[in-house]
N, CA, C and O atoms as CSV, one atom per row, in Angstrom:
chain,resi,resn,atom,element,x,y,z
A,1,MET,N,N,15.239,-6.196,-6.816
A,1,MET,CA,C,14.363,-6.310,-5.669
A,1,MET,C,C,14.035,-7.769,-5.424
A,1,MET,O,O,13.809,-8.533,-6.362
A,2,GLN,N,N,14.010,-8.143,-4.172
A,2,GLN,CA,C,13.624,-9.499,-3.862
A,2,GLN,C,C,12.125,-9.576,-3.605
A,2,GLN,O,O,11.522,-8.586,-3.190
A,3,PRO,N,N,11.509,-10.738,-3.846
A,3,PRO,CA,C,10.075,-10.875,-3.604
A,3,PRO,C,C,9.783,-10.771,-2.110
A,3,PRO,O,O,10.664,-10.953,-1.270
A,4,PHE,N,N,8.524,-10.473,-1.805
A,4,PHE,CA,C,8.118,-10.417,-0.404
A,4,PHE,C,C,8.326,-11.775,0.239
A,4,PHE,O,O,8.146,-12.811,-0.402
A,5,GLN,N,N,8.698,-11.765,1.486
A,5,GLN,CA,C,8.875,-12.995,2.232
A,5,GLN,C,C,7.561,-13.349,2.918
A,5,GLN,O,O,6.633,-12.541,2.921
A,6,ASP,N,N,7.469,-14.537,3.496
A,6,ASP,CA,C,6.238,-14.976,4.133
A,6,ASP,C,C,6.169,-14.462,5.572
A,6,ASP,O,O,6.159,-15.234,6.531
A,7,VAL,N,N,6.123,-13.138,5.689
A,7,VAL,CA,C,6.039,-12.506,6.989
A,7,VAL,C,C,4.997,-11.412,6.950
A,7,VAL,O,O,4.555,-11.009,5.874
A,8,ALA,N,N,4.597,-10.926,8.118
A,8,ALA,CA,C,3.610,-9.857,8.219
A,8,ALA,C,C,4.299,-8.573,8.628
A,8,ALA,O,O,5.492,-8.583,8.933
A,9,MET,N,N,3.560,-7.451,8.640
A,9,MET,CA,C,4.135,-6.215,9.142
A,9,MET,C,C,3.230,-5.603,10.182
A,9,MET,O,O,2.015,-5.798,10.164
A,10,SER,N,N,3.823,-4.874,11.075
A,10,SER,CA,C,3.037,-4.278,12.145
A,10,SER,C,C,2.456,-2.956,11.700
A,10,SER,O,O,2.985,-2.299,10.804
A,11,GLN,N,N,1.374,-2.577,12.328
A,11,GLN,CA,C,0.694,-1.343,11.991
A,11,GLN,C,C,1.627,-0.152,12.129
A,11,GLN,O,O,1.598,0.747,11.289
A,12,ALA,N,N,2.436,-0.123,13.147
A,12,ALA,CA,C,3.311,1.016,13.382
A,12,ALA,C,C,4.453,1.107,12.377
A,12,ALA,O,O,5.035,2.179,12.210
A,13,GLU,N,N,4.781,0.030,11.719
A,13,GLU,CA,C,5.943,0.025,10.838
A,13,GLU,C,C,5.735,0.761,9.527
A,13,GLU,O,O,6.719,1.213,8.942
A,14,LEU,N,N,4.536,0.906,9.040
A,14,LEU,CA,C,4.351,1.469,7.717
A,14,LEU,C,C,3.542,2.750,7.749
A,14,LEU,O,O,2.599,2.921,6.976
A,15,THR,N,N,3.909,3.637,8.635
A,15,THR,CA,C,3.289,4.956,8.670
A,15,THR,C,C,4.279,5.952,8.090
A,15,THR,O,O,5.466,5.656,7.954
A,16,SER,N,N,3.790,7.115,7.754
A,16,SER,CA,C,4.669,8.107,7.139
A,16,SER,C,C,5.680,8.664,8.130
A,16,SER,O,O,6.672,9.267,7.719
A,17,THR,N,N,5.454,8.478,9.414
A,17,THR,CA,C,6.367,9.031,10.408
A,17,THR,C,C,7.152,7.974,11.157
A,17,THR,O,O,8.128,8.304,11.832
A,18,GLY,N,N,6.765,6.743,11.062
A,18,GLY,CA,C,7.425,5.690,11.825
A,18,GLY,C,C,8.606,5.099,11.089
A,18,GLY,O,O,8.831,5.411,9.919
A,19,PRO,N,N,9.365,4.247,11.761
A,19,PRO,CA,C,10.484,3.574,11.109
A,19,PRO,C,C,9.971,2.704,9.966
A,19,PRO,O,O,8.939,2.045,10.090
A,20,GLY,N,N,10.688,2.709,8.877
A,20,GLY,CA,C,10.257,1.912,7.732
A,20,GLY,C,C,9.054,2.502,7.038
A,20,GLY,O,O,8.399,1.809,6.259
A,21,GLY,N,N,8.737,3.771,7.296
A,21,GLY,CA,C,7.562,4.413,6.713
A,21,GLY,C,C,7.665,4.575,5.216
A,21,GLY,O,O,8.754,4.497,4.647
A,22,LEU,N,N,6.541,4.798,4.582
A,22,LEU,CA,C,6.524,5.016,3.144
A,22,LEU,C,C,7.143,6.365,2.816
A,22,LEU,O,O,6.872,7.355,3.497
A,23,PRO,N,N,7.968,6.413,1.785
A,23,PRO,CA,C,8.554,7.694,1.376
A,23,PRO,C,C,7.505,8.570,0.693
A,23,PRO,O,O,6.432,8.083,0.339
A,24,VAL,N,N,7.803,9.851,0.505
A,24,VAL,CA,C,6.864,10.744,-0.164
A,24,VAL,C,C,6.918,10.607,-1.676
A,24,VAL,O,O,6.020,11.083,-2.370
A,25,HIS,N,N,7.956,9.965,-2.200
A,25,HIS,CA,C,8.062,9.722,-3.638
A,25,HIS,C,C,7.741,8.256,-3.895
A,25,HIS,O,O,8.597,7.383,-3.753
A,26,LEU,N,N,6.505,8.005,-4.271
A,26,LEU,CA,C,6.047,6.644,-4.514
A,26,LEU,C,C,5.887,6.454,-6.024
A,26,LEU,O,O,4.785,6.269,-6.540
A,27,THR,N,N,7.039,6.509,-6.711
A,27,THR,CA,C,7.077,6.441,-8.167
A,27,THR,C,C,8.084,5.383,-8.603
A,27,THR,O,O,8.842,4.855,-7.789
A,28,ILE,N,N,8.081,5.083,-9.889
A,28,ILE,CA,C,8.987,4.067,-10.427
A,28,ILE,C,C,10.440,4.420,-10.119
A,28,ILE,O,O,11.244,3.530,-9.844
A,29,ARG,N,N,10.780,5.683,-10.161
A,29,ARG,CA,C,12.154,6.096,-9.888
A,29,ARG,C,C,12.565,5.767,-8.452
A,29,ARG,O,O,13.743,5.541,-8.175
A,30,HIS,N,N,11.600,5.742,-7.550
A,30,HIS,CA,C,11.881,5.480,-6.137
A,30,HIS,C,C,11.228,4.173,-5.666
A,30,HIS,O,O,10.991,3.990,-4.472
A,31,ALA,N,N,10.945,3.281,-6.595
A,31,ALA,CA,C,10.252,2.032,-6.262
A,31,ALA,C,C,11.033,1.180,-5.259
A,31,ALA,O,O,10.436,0.508,-4.418
A,32,ALA,N,N,12.349,1.205,-5.345
A,32,ALA,CA,C,13.154,0.392,-4.422
A,32,ALA,C,C,12.929,0.824,-2.976
A,32,ALA,O,O,12.869,-0.020,-2.082
A,33,ALA,N,N,12.803,2.129,-2.740
A,33,ALA,CA,C,12.578,2.624,-1.379
A,33,ALA,C,C,11.211,2.196,-0.860
A,33,ALA,O,O,11.082,1.792,0.295
A,34,ALA,N,N,10.188,2.284,-1.711
A,34,ALA,CA,C,8.847,1.858,-1.309
A,34,ALA,C,C,8.823,0.345,-1.057
A,34,ALA,O,O,8.221,-0.119,-0.089
A,35,HIS,N,N,9.479,-0.412,-1.931
A,35,HIS,CA,C,9.545,-1.864,-1.761
A,35,HIS,C,C,10.255,-2.210,-0.458
A,35,HIS,O,O,9.809,-3.088,0.281
A,36,ASP,N,N,11.354,-1.525,-0.176
A,36,ASP,CA,C,12.106,-1.775,1.049
A,36,ASP,C,C,11.255,-1.487,2.285
A,36,ASP,O,O,11.287,-2.246,3.254
A,37,ALA,N,N,10.496,-0.391,2.252
A,37,ALA,CA,C,9.619,-0.057,3.382
A,37,ALA,C,C,8.573,-1.152,3.591
A,37,ALA,O,O,8.294,-1.543,4.725
A,38,LEU,N,N,8.000,-1.640,2.497
A,38,LEU,CA,C,7.020,-2.725,2.600
A,38,LEU,C,C,7.672,-4.004,3.127
A,38,LEU,O,O,7.121,-4.672,4.001
A,39,ARG,N,N,8.835,-4.335,2.596
A,39,ARG,CA,C,9.527,-5.552,3.037
A,39,ARG,C,C,9.819,-5.498,4.531
A,39,ARG,O,O,9.573,-6.467,5.249
A,40,LYS,N,N,10.342,-4.371,5.000
A,40,LYS,CA,C,10.644,-4.239,6.426
A,40,LYS,C,C,9.393,-4.338,7.276
A,40,LYS,O,O,9.408,-4.937,8.351
A,41,ALA,N,N,8.324,-3.757,6.796
A,41,ALA,CA,C,7.077,-3.820,7.541
A,41,ALA,C,C,6.536,-5.253,7.581
A,41,ALA,O,O,6.019,-5.691,8.609
A,42,PHE,N,N,6.653,-5.981,6.466
A,42,PHE,CA,C,6.232,-7.385,6.464
A,42,PHE,C,C,7.040,-8.169,7.493
A,42,PHE,O,O,6.495,-9.013,8.204
A,43,GLU,N,N,8.325,-7.894,7.571
A,43,GLU,CA,C,9.197,-8.616,8.493
A,43,GLU,C,C,8.890,-8.318,9.959
A,43,GLU,O,O,9.203,-9.130,10.830
A,44,ALA,N,N,8.286,-7.171,10.242
A,44,ALA,CA,C,8.007,-6.767,11.621
A,44,ALA,C,C,6.901,-7.598,12.265
A,44,ALA,O,O,6.880,-7.738,13.488
A,45,GLY,N,N,5.997,-8.142,11.488
A,45,GLY,CA,C,4.910,-8.949,12.016
A,45,GLY,C,C,3.722,-8.110,12.449
A,45,GLY,O,O,3.891,-6.980,12.907
A,46,GLY,N,N,2.516,-8.656,12.308
A,46,GLY,CA,C,1.296,-7.971,12.726
A,46,GLY,C,C,0.455,-7.536,11.549
A,46,GLY,O,O,0.793,-7.824,10.401
A,47,PRO,N,N,-0.649,-6.838,11.825
A,47,PRO,CA,C,-1.525,-6.357,10.747
A,47,PRO,C,C,-0.786,-5.371,9.837
A,47,PRO,O,O,0.110,-4.653,10.281
A,48,ILE,N,N,-1.166,-5.347,8.586
A,48,ILE,CA,C,-0.536,-4.479,7.605
A,48,ILE,C,C,-1.427,-3.259,7.405
A,48,ILE,O,O,-2.536,-3.379,6.885
A,49,VAL,N,N,-0.958,-2.113,7.805
A,49,VAL,CA,C,-1.697,-0.863,7.625
A,49,VAL,C,C,-0.790,0.121,6.899
A,49,VAL,O,O,0.252,0.519,7.419
A,50,LEU,N,N,-1.194,0.509,5.698
A,50,LEU,CA,C,-0.405,1.406,4.867
A,50,LEU,C,C,-0.851,2.844,5.080
A,50,LEU,O,O,-2.030,3.166,4.933
A,51,SER,N,N,0.075,3.685,5.419
A,51,SER,CA,C,-0.212,5.106,5.595
A,51,SER,C,C,0.549,5.884,4.534
A,51,SER,O,O,1.766,6.044,4.614
A,52,VAL,N,N,-0.188,6.366,3.539
A,52,VAL,CA,C,0.418,7.124,2.451
A,52,VAL,C,C,0.573,8.572,2.913
A,52,VAL,O,O,-0.403,9.194,3.333
A,53,PRO,N,N,1.787,9.109,2.840
A,53,PRO,CA,C,1.994,10.497,3.285
A,53,PRO,C,C,1.137,11.487,2.496
A,53,PRO,O,O,0.955,11.325,1.289
A,54,ASP,N,N,0.615,12.502,3.169
A,54,ASP,CA,C,-0.119,13.567,2.485
A,54,ASP,C,C,0.788,14.193,1.446
A,54,ASP,O,O,1.964,14.444,1.711
A,55,GLY,N,N,0.249,14.446,0.271
A,55,GLY,CA,C,1.025,15.088,-0.785
A,55,GLY,C,C,2.060,14.205,-1.445
A,55,GLY,O,O,2.912,14.698,-2.185
A,56,ALA,N,N,2.004,12.902,-1.192
A,56,ALA,CA,C,2.971,11.983,-1.802
A,56,ALA,C,C,2.864,12.033,-3.323
A,56,ALA,O,O,1.776,12.182,-3.879
A,57,GLU,N,N,4.003,11.908,-3.979
A,57,GLU,CA,C,4.060,11.790,-5.430
A,57,GLU,C,C,3.847,10.310,-5.745
A,57,GLU,O,O,4.600,9.458,-5.273
A,58,ILE,N,N,2.824,10.006,-6.538
A,58,ILE,CA,C,2.424,8.608,-6.747
A,58,ILE,C,C,2.240,8.338,-8.235
A,58,ILE,O,O,1.685,9.160,-8.965
A,59,ASP,N,N,2.715,7.170,-8.675
A,59,ASP,CA,C,2.426,6.732,-10.036
A,59,ASP,C,C,1.969,5.274,-10.008
A,59,ASP,O,O,1.840,4.668,-8.945
A,60,LEU,N,N,1.731,4.733,-11.184
A,60,LEU,CA,C,1.192,3.380,-11.315
A,60,LEU,C,C,2.067,2.326,-10.637
A,60,LEU,O,O,1.546,1.329,-10.137
A,61,SER,N,N,3.364,2.525,-10.611
A,61,SER,CA,C,4.248,1.522,-10.003
A,61,SER,C,C,3.913,1.312,-8.525
A,61,SER,O,O,4.010,0.191,-8.026
A,62,PHE,N,N,3.523,2.366,-7.826
A,62,PHE,CA,C,3.150,2.213,-6.420
A,62,PHE,C,C,1.857,1.409,-6.297
A,62,PHE,O,O,1.744,0.552,-5.420
A,63,LEU,N,N,0.888,1.674,-7.160
A,63,LEU,CA,C,-0.360,0.910,-7.123
A,63,LEU,C,C,-0.077,-0.570,-7.365
A,63,LEU,O,O,-0.668,-1.434,-6.718
A,64,GLN,N,N,0.825,-0.858,-8.297
A,64,GLN,CA,C,1.189,-2.248,-8.580
A,64,GLN,C,C,1.882,-2.888,-7.373
A,64,GLN,O,O,1.645,-4.057,-7.065
A,65,LEU,N,N,2.716,-2.138,-6.708
A,65,LEU,CA,C,3.399,-2.640,-5.516
A,65,LEU,C,C,2.400,-2.944,-4.405
A,65,LEU,O,O,2.520,-3.960,-3.719
A,66,VAL,N,N,1.425,-2.074,-4.230
A,66,VAL,CA,C,0.396,-2.301,-3.208
A,66,VAL,C,C,-0.440,-3.523,-3.568
A,66,VAL,O,O,-0.770,-4.327,-2.696
A,67,GLU,N,N,-0.782,-3.668,-4.841
A,67,GLU,CA,C,-1.548,-4.842,-5.255
A,67,GLU,C,C,-0.760,-6.128,-4.993
A,67,GLU,O,O,-1.338,-7.128,-4.568
A,68,ALA,N,N,0.539,-6.112,-5.239
A,68,ALA,CA,C,1.378,-7.276,-4.941
A,68,ALA,C,C,1.391,-7.545,-3.438
A,68,ALA,O,O,1.329,-8.700,-3.016
A,69,ALA,N,N,1.471,-6.500,-2.634
A,69,ALA,CA,C,1.454,-6.658,-1.177
A,69,ALA,C,C,0.109,-7.219,-0.718
A,69,ALA,O,O,0.059,-8.044,0.195
A,70,ARG,N,N,-0.971,-6.779,-1.340
A,70,ARG,CA,C,-2.302,-7.316,-0.992
A,70,ARG,C,C,-2.375,-8.817,-1.273
A,70,ARG,O,O,-2.896,-9.586,-0.464
A,71,LYS,N,N,-1.852,-9.218,-2.418
A,71,LYS,CA,C,-1.863,-10.643,-2.767
A,71,LYS,C,C,-0.999,-11.453,-1.800
A,71,LYS,O,O,-1.379,-12.547,-1.383
A,72,GLN,N,N,0.154,-10.911,-1.452
A,72,GLN,CA,C,1.041,-11.591,-0.500
A,72,GLN,C,C,0.369,-11.715,0.859
A,72,GLN,O,O,0.400,-12.777,1.480
A,73,ALA,N,N,-0.228,-10.643,1.308
A,73,ALA,CA,C,-0.910,-10.662,2.606
A,73,ALA,C,C,-2.061,-11.672,2.592
A,73,ALA,O,O,-2.259,-12.408,3.559
A,74,GLU,N,N,-2.810,-11.699,1.503
A,74,GLU,CA,C,-3.915,-12.645,1.388
A,74,GLU,C,C,-3.398,-14.087,1.410
A,74,GLU,O,O,-3.993,-14.953,2.052
A,75,ALA,N,N,-2.309,-14.335,0.720
A,75,ALA,CA,C,-1.747,-15.688,0.660
A,75,ALA,C,C,-1.370,-16.192,2.054
A,75,ALA,O,O,-1.437,-17.391,2.328
A,76,PHE,N,N,-0.982,-15.283,2.916
A,76,PHE,CA,C,-0.593,-15.666,4.269
A,76,PHE,C,C,-1.646,-15.313,5.309
A,76,PHE,O,O,-1.384,-15.310,6.512
A,77,ARG,N,N,-2.849,-15.014,4.812
A,77,ARG,CA,C,-3.984,-14.710,5.679
A,77,ARG,C,C,-3.686,-13.592,6.679
A,77,ARG,O,O,-4.026,-13.681,7.859
A,78,LEU,N,N,-3.047,-12.544,6.178
A,78,LEU,CA,C,-2.721,-11.379,7.000
A,78,LEU,C,C,-3.624,-10.225,6.606
A,78,LEU,O,O,-3.821,-9.984,5.415
A,79,PRO,N,N,-4.178,-9.505,7.573
A,79,PRO,CA,C,-4.992,-8.339,7.230
A,79,PRO,C,C,-4.124,-7.213,6.668
A,79,PRO,O,O,-3.021,-6.962,7.153
A,80,ILE,N,N,-4.639,-6.546,5.643
A,80,ILE,CA,C,-3.945,-5.410,5.045
A,80,ILE,C,C,-4.983,-4.334,4.747
A,80,ILE,O,O,-6.081,-4.634,4.279
A,81,SER,N,N,-4.632,-3.086,5.019
A,81,SER,CA,C,-5.558,-1.985,4.772
A,81,SER,C,C,-4.797,-0.678,4.621
A,81,SER,O,O,-3.604,-0.597,4.914
A,82,LEU,N,N,-5.505,0.337,4.161
A,82,LEU,CA,C,-4.978,1.692,4.163
A,82,LEU,C,C,-5.381,2.333,5.488
A,82,LEU,O,O,-6.453,2.047,6.021
A,83,ALA,N,N,-4.529,3.189,6.011
A,83,ALA,CA,C,-4.832,3.866,7.270
A,83,ALA,C,C,-6.053,4.767,7.125
A,83,ALA,O,O,-6.809,4.959,8.077
A,84,ARG,N,N,-6.240,5.318,5.928
A,84,ARG,CA,C,-7.395,6.172,5.657
A,84,ARG,C,C,-7.766,6.014,4.182
A,84,ARG,O,O,-6.938,5.574,3.386
A,85,PRO,N,N,-8.978,6.361,3.813
A,85,PRO,CA,C,-9.379,6.227,2.402
A,85,PRO,C,C,-8.466,7.029,1.485
A,85,PRO,O,O,-7.895,8.044,1.884
A,86,ALA,N,N,-8.341,6.557,0.255
A,86,ALA,CA,C,-7.520,7.244,-0.739
A,86,ALA,C,C,-8.073,8.643,-1.012
A,86,ALA,O,O,-9.268,8.826,-1.245
A,87,THR,N,N,-7.169,9.623,-0.977
A,87,THR,CA,C,-7.515,11.007,-1.302
A,87,THR,C,C,-6.350,11.601,-2.082
A,87,THR,O,O,-5.320,10.951,-2.256
A,88,GLY,N,N,-6.511,12.818,-2.545
A,88,GLY,CA,C,-5.420,13.549,-3.179
A,88,GLY,C,C,-4.768,12.801,-4.333
A,88,GLY,O,O,-5.449,12.252,-5.199
A,89,ASN,N,N,-3.443,12.788,-4.331
A,89,ASN,CA,C,-2.683,12.160,-5.417
A,89,ASN,C,C,-2.960,10.667,-5.541
A,89,ASN,O,O,-2.987,10.133,-6.650
A,90,LEU,N,N,-3.164,9.993,-4.421
A,90,LEU,CA,C,-3.467,8.560,-4.479
A,90,LEU,C,C,-4.793,8.335,-5.195
A,90,LEU,O,O,-4.879,7.488,-6.084
A,91,LEU,N,N,-5.817,9.076,-4.822
A,91,LEU,CA,C,-7.125,8.937,-5.466
A,91,LEU,C,C,-7.039,9.297,-6.947
A,91,LEU,O,O,-7.605,8.593,-7.783
A,92,ASN,N,N,-6.349,10.367,-7.280
A,92,ASN,CA,C,-6.194,10.763,-8.687
A,92,ASN,C,C,-5.489,9.678,-9.497
A,92,ASN,O,O,-5.886,9.393,-10.627
A,93,THR,N,N,-4.453,9.077,-8.931
A,93,THR,CA,C,-3.719,8.024,-9.635
A,93,THR,C,C,-4.596,6.785,-9.817
A,93,THR,O,O,-4.584,6.163,-10.879
A,94,LEU,N,N,-5.349,6.432,-8.792
A,94,LEU,CA,C,-6.281,5.303,-8.906
A,94,LEU,C,C,-7.293,5.540,-10.027
A,94,LEU,O,O,-7.582,4.636,-10.811
A,95,GLU,N,N,-7.823,6.749,-10.097
A,95,GLU,CA,C,-8.809,7.077,-11.132
A,95,GLU,C,C,-8.177,7.054,-12.516
A,95,GLU,O,O,-8.742,6.475,-13.445
A,96,ARG,N,N,-7.007,7.678,-12.666
A,96,ARG,CA,C,-6.329,7.708,-13.972
A,96,ARG,C,C,-5.959,6.309,-14.448
A,96,ARG,O,O,-6.015,6.021,-15.644
A,97,ALA,N,N,-5.587,5.451,-13.525
A,97,ALA,CA,C,-5.175,4.085,-13.886
A,97,ALA,C,C,-6.362,3.150,-14.098
A,97,ALA,O,O,-6.175,2.005,-14.508
A,98,GLY,N,N,-7.574,3.615,-13.826
A,98,GLY,CA,C,-8.765,2.794,-14.037
A,98,GLY,C,C,-9.060,1.815,-12.913
A,98,GLY,O,O,-9.901,0.930,-13.073
A,99,PHE,N,N,-8.387,1.957,-11.784
A,99,PHE,CA,C,-8.595,1.039,-10.659
A,99,PHE,C,C,-9.997,1.159,-10.072
A,99,PHE,O,O,-10.493,0.211,-9.463
A,100,LEU,N,N,-10.639,2.302,-10.246
A,100,LEU,CA,C,-11.940,2.511,-9.613
A,100,LEU,C,C,-13.103,2.416,-10.588
A,100,LEU,O,O,-14.262,2.490,-10.182
A,101,THR,N,N,-12.800,2.252,-11.877
A,101,THR,CA,C,-13.841,2.218,-12.904
A,101,THR,C,C,-14.864,1.127,-12.628
A,101,THR,O,O,-16.067,1.387,-12.617
A,102,GLU,N,N,-14.404,-0.059,-12.410
A,102,GLU,CA,C,-15.295,-1.177,-12.083
A,102,GLU,C,C,-14.724,-1.917,-10.881
A,102,GLU,O,O,-14.535,-3.133,-10.914
A,103,ALA,N,N,-14.456,-1.173,-9.836
A,103,ALA,CA,C,-13.856,-1.764,-8.634
A,103,ALA,C,C,-14.799,-2.769,-7.991
A,103,ALA,O,O,-15.999,-2.532,-7.857
A,104,SER,N,N,-14.225,-3.890,-7.599
A,104,SER,CA,C,-15.009,-4.880,-6.871
A,104,SER,C,C,-15.331,-4.317,-5.494
A,104,SER,O,O,-14.679,-3.372,-5.050
A,105,PRO,N,N,-16.324,-4.880,-4.812
A,105,PRO,CA,C,-16.609,-4.408,-3.451
A,105,PRO,C,C,-15.372,-4.501,-2.545
A,105,PRO,O,O,-15.142,-3.636,-1.701
A,106,ARG,N,N,-14.600,-5.541,-2.732
A,106,ARG,CA,C,-13.384,-5.713,-1.928
A,106,ARG,C,C,-12.350,-4.619,-2.219
A,106,ARG,O,O,-11.713,-4.103,-1.301
A,107,ASP,N,N,-12.185,-4.269,-3.497
A,107,ASP,CA,C,-11.255,-3.202,-3.871
A,107,ASP,C,C,-11.757,-1.845,-3.374
A,107,ASP,O,O,-10.974,-1.029,-2.888
A,108,ALA,N,N,-13.064,-1.607,-3.497
A,108,ALA,CA,C,-13.635,-0.346,-3.011
A,108,ALA,C,C,-13.456,-0.222,-1.502
A,108,ALA,O,O,-13.204,0.868,-0.989
A,109,GLU,N,N,-13.585,-1.328,-0.803
A,109,GLU,CA,C,-13.375,-1.286,0.651
A,109,GLU,C,C,-11.910,-0.996,0.973
A,109,GLU,O,O,-11.620,-0.207,1.873
A,110,PHE,N,N,-10.989,-1.623,0.249
A,110,PHE,CA,C,-9.572,-1.401,0.509
A,110,PHE,C,C,-9.167,0.039,0.202
A,110,PHE,O,O,-8.623,0.725,1.067
A,111,TRP,N,N,-9.428,0.501,-1.018
A,111,TRP,CA,C,-8.940,1.814,-1.440
A,111,TRP,C,C,-9.757,2.970,-0.887
A,111,TRP,O,O,-9.197,4.013,-0.548
A,112,LEU,N,N,-11.069,2.803,-0.790
A,112,LEU,CA,C,-11.953,3.915,-0.439
A,112,LEU,C,C,-12.650,3.762,0.909
A,112,LEU,O,O,-13.345,4.671,1.363
A,113,HIS,N,N,-12.464,2.619,1.539
A,113,HIS,CA,C,-13.137,2.288,2.808
A,113,HIS,C,C,-14.655,2.277,2.642
A,113,HIS,O,O,-15.394,2.595,3.573
A,114,ARG,N,N,-15.107,1.908,1.447
A,114,ARG,CA,C,-16.549,1.800,1.169
A,114,ARG,C,C,-16.980,0.357,1.346
A,114,ARG,O,O,-16.350,-0.572,0.839
A,115,LYS,N,N,-18.055,0.197,2.068
A,115,LYS,CA,C,-18.648,-1.132,2.213
A,115,LYS,C,C,-20.000,-1.101,1.523
A,115,LYS,O,O,-20.976,-0.564,2.047
A,116,ASP,N,N,-20.035,-1.696,0.322
A,116,ASP,CA,C,-21.281,-1.681,-0.462
A,116,ASP,C,C,-22.107,-2.896,-0.210
A,116,ASP,O,O,-23.184,-3.041,-0.789
């Protein structure tokens, strides 16, 4: 996999139904597909909005990929967000991985859309 380039992605590019959308298997076995979707969305330009498909299979590798995308977006001063707060498998994976145990206000806003 190549590192993210210094580009942004459009809101429409990273939805579960749009071109370059996130696959339903967001696991280490399918990490290349998720990375490719993110890369294409970054190349499209615009705000970064991640739409995780309902019922997606998710593991820690996807959370790590999203964290890398957040850092890349921040480095280039690009907005990045989830289309909706984490629920279902995404929320369960975040909890199991300890991402929410002592989440910063910024992390809580990103993952849960909470503004404390």
